C-alpha positions as CSV (number, residue, x, y, z in Angstrom):
1,X,-31.7,-36.0,-30.6
2,X,-29.1,-33.7,-29.4
3,X,-29.6,-34.7,-26.3
4,X,-29.5,-38.1,-26.5
5,X,-25.8,-37.1,-28.0
6,X,-25.1,-35.5,-24.8
7,X,-26.5,-38.4,-23.2
8,X,-24.4,-40.8,-24.4
9,X,-21.3,-38.7,-24.2
10,X,-22.0,-37.9,-20.5
11,X,-22.3,-42.5,-20.2
12,X,-18.9,-42.6,-22.1
13,X,-17.2,-40.1,-20.3
14,X,-18.6,-41.6,-16.5
15,X,-17.5,-44.9,-17.6
16,X,-13.7,-43.8,-18.5
17,X,-13.2,-41.7,-15.4
18,X,-14.8,-44.4,-13.3
19,X,-12.0,-46.8,-14.9
20,X,-9.6,-43.7,-14.3
21,X,-10.2,-43.7,-10.8
22,X,-10.2,-47.5,-10.2
23,X,-6.4,-47.1,-12.1
24,X,-5.0,-44.4,-10.8
25,X,-1.4,-44.5,-9.8
26,X,-1.8,-42.1,-6.6
27,X,-4.3,-43.7,-4.8
28,X,-3.8,-40.9,-2.0
29,X,-5.3,-38.7,-4.6
30,X,-8.0,-37.1,-3.1
31,X,-11.2,-36.8,-5.2
32,X,-11.8,-33.4,-5.7
33,X,-8.1,-33.3,-7.2
34,X,-8.1,-35.8,-9.4
35,X,-12.4,-34.7,-10.5
36,X,-11.1,-31.2,-11.0
37,X,-8.4,-32.8,-13.1
38,X,-10.7,-35.0,-15.2
39,X,-13.1,-32.7,-15.9
40,X,-10.8,-30.4,-18.3
41,X,-9.8,-33.6,-19.9
42,X,-13.7,-34.7,-20.0
43,X,-14.5,-31.4,-22.2
44,X,-11.5,-32.0,-24.6
45,X,-11.4,-36.2,-25.0
46,X,-15.8,-36.6,-25.0
47,X,-16.6,-32.3,-25.7
48,X,-18.7,-33.0,-22.6
49,X,-19.1,-30.3,-19.5
50,X,-19.3,-31.8,-16.5
51,X,-18.1,-29.9,-12.8
52,X,-15.8,-31.4,-10.9
53,X,-18.3,-31.4,-8.3
54,X,-20.6,-33.5,-10.1
55,X,-17.7,-36.4,-11.0
56,X,-16.7,-35.8,-7.4
57,X,-19.9,-36.1,-5.8
58,X,-22.2,-38.3,-8.3
59,X,-19.2,-40.2,-10.5
60,X,-16.8,-41.6,-8.2
61,X,-17.6,-44.2,-5.8
62,X,-19.0,-43.6,-2.2
63,X,-16.8,-44.1,0.2
64,X,-16.3,-47.9,1.8
65,X,-17.0,-49.0,-2.1
66,X,-13.2,-48.0,-3.6
67,X,-9.8,-48.4,-2.6
68,X,-9.9,-44.8,-0.1
């Protein structure tokens, strides 16, 4: 049950991060900067711990699939 709840939090957090990335105001912001800021926000908003590196490498769109 705990693993299932953690997985659900991560899915919700990931969807939120992808939406935030797509709608960010500063399109010149690097993935590293964005991920660093949002790893803290995820902890507070979703009570989930995700590293900035994981957000940057696994959650955000790869080159050629985003607007940068």
